[in-house]
C-alpha positions as CSV (number, residue, x, y, z in Angstrom):
1,M,14.7,10.3,21.3
2,P,14.5,7.3,18.4
3,T,17.6,5.7,16.9
4,N,18.4,4.7,13.4
5,V,18.2,1.2,12.7
6,P,19.4,-0.8,9.4
7,N,17.2,-0.4,6.3
8,E,16.9,-3.8,5.7
9,L,14.3,-6.1,7.1
10,T,16.1,-9.5,8.0
11,D,13.2,-11.2,9.6
12,P,11.1,-12.7,7.2
13,E,7.6,-12.0,9.4
14,D,8.9,-8.1,9.0
15,H,8.5,-8.7,5.4
16,K,4.4,-9.7,6.1
17,L,4.0,-6.8,7.6
18,V,5.2,-4.8,4.4
19,T,2.9,-6.9,2.3
20,L,-0.3,-6.4,4.7
21,A,0.9,-2.4,4.8
22,R,0.7,-2.7,1.0
23,T,-2.2,-4.4,0.0
24,T,-4.0,-2.6,3.1
25,R,-3.1,1.0,1.1
26,A,-4.4,-0.3,-2.1
27,R,-7.9,-2.1,-1.1
28,T,-8.5,1.5,0.7
29,R,-6.9,3.6,-1.9
30,A,-5.1,5.6,1.0
31,A,-2.0,7.5,1.2
32,E,-0.6,4.8,3.8
33,G,-1.1,1.4,4.6
34,A,0.5,0.4,7.8
35,C,0.6,-2.9,10.0
36,L,1.6,-4.1,13.1
37,R,2.8,-7.7,15.3
38,D,2.1,-7.5,19.3
39,G,3.7,-9.3,20.9
40,D,1.5,-12.2,20.5
41,G,2.7,-12.4,16.8
42,R,-1.1,-11.6,16.1
43,T,-1.1,-8.6,13.1
44,Y,-2.9,-5.4,13.0
45,A,-3.3,-3.4,9.6
46,G,-4.9,0.3,9.2
47,A,-5.4,2.9,6.4
48,T,-4.9,7.3,6.9
49,V,-8.2,8.1,7.4
50,D,-9.0,11.8,6.2
51,L,-12.6,13.0,6.7
52,P,-13.9,16.2,8.0
53,T,-14.3,15.6,11.4
54,L,-11.4,12.6,11.8
55,R,-8.0,12.4,10.9
56,L,-5.5,9.5,12.0
57,T,-2.6,8.5,10.6
58,A,-2.5,4.8,9.5
59,A,-0.4,3.7,12.2
60,Q,-1.8,5.4,14.6
61,V,-5.5,3.0,13.4
62,A,-3.0,0.3,13.5
63,V,-2.1,1.3,17.1
64,A,-6.2,1.7,17.8
65,M,-7.1,-1.7,16.2
66,A,-4.7,-3.7,18.6
67,V,-5.6,-1.9,21.7
68,A,-9.3,-2.4,20.6
69,S,-8.3,-5.9,20.3
70,G,-6.7,-6.3,23.7
71,S,-2.5,-6.0,22.7
72,R,-0.7,-5.5,25.3
73,G,2.7,-4.3,23.6
74,L,4.3,-4.4,20.1
75,E,6.9,-6.1,18.5
76,A,7.2,-4.2,15.1
77,V,5.6,-1.4,13.0
78,V,6.1,-0.9,9.2
79,V,4.0,2.4,7.9
80,L,4.1,2.3,4.1
81,G,3.4,6.0,1.6
82,D,5.1,8.5,-0.5
83,A,6.5,9.9,3.0
84,A,9.8,10.7,2.8
85,V,10.8,10.7,6.8
86,L,8.3,9.3,9.7
87,D,5.5,10.9,11.4
88,E,6.0,12.4,14.8
89,A,3.0,11.4,15.4
90,D,3.4,7.9,14.5
91,L,6.7,7.5,16.4
92,S,4.7,9.0,20.2
93,V,1.8,6.9,19.5
94,V,4.5,3.9,18.7
95,R,6.3,4.7,22.0
96,D,3.1,5.3,23.8
97,F,2.1,1.9,23.3
98,G,4.6,-0.5,22.7
99,G,7.2,1.8,24.4
100,H,11.2,2.5,23.7
101,G,13.2,0.2,21.0
102,V,10.6,-1.1,19.4
103,P,11.5,-1.3,15.1
104,V,9.7,1.2,12.8
105,H,10.2,1.0,9.5
106,L,8.9,3.0,7.0
107,A,8.6,1.7,3.1
108,A,7.8,3.5,-0.2
109,P,5.0,2.0,-2.2
110,D,6.3,-0.5,-3.8
111,G,7.1,-1.5,-0.7
112,T,11.2,-0.8,-0.1
113,I,12.3,0.7,3.1
114,V,13.2,4.0,3.0
115,A,14.0,4.7,7.0
116,S,14.2,2.6,10.0
117,V,13.8,3.8,13.4
118,R,13.7,2.2,17.4
119,S,10.5,4.2,18.8
């Protein structure tokens, strides 16, 4: 079960995740953008995939990119879009790859953090 964390980003590196998620969403014109930071400090961004035969959330795409690049864990995740709550599918993929306790932040399109939990 995810636990709540403060809805305020204190780490400057987390602010970078918000910026990258916003630019990815804007560039692709997707419903969501997401960005994560792995244990080595590398970032991976993704956007929603909504094709007739393939549907992935932005967080799922970002995690898949990290896994495909050889990453071994997660430090933080930002999901940015119009949703009012974090999607359980996003929390599940973060938990599957990063384990429990990874901060996952939900941001509005303007970058404001509206919810934060730990996976």
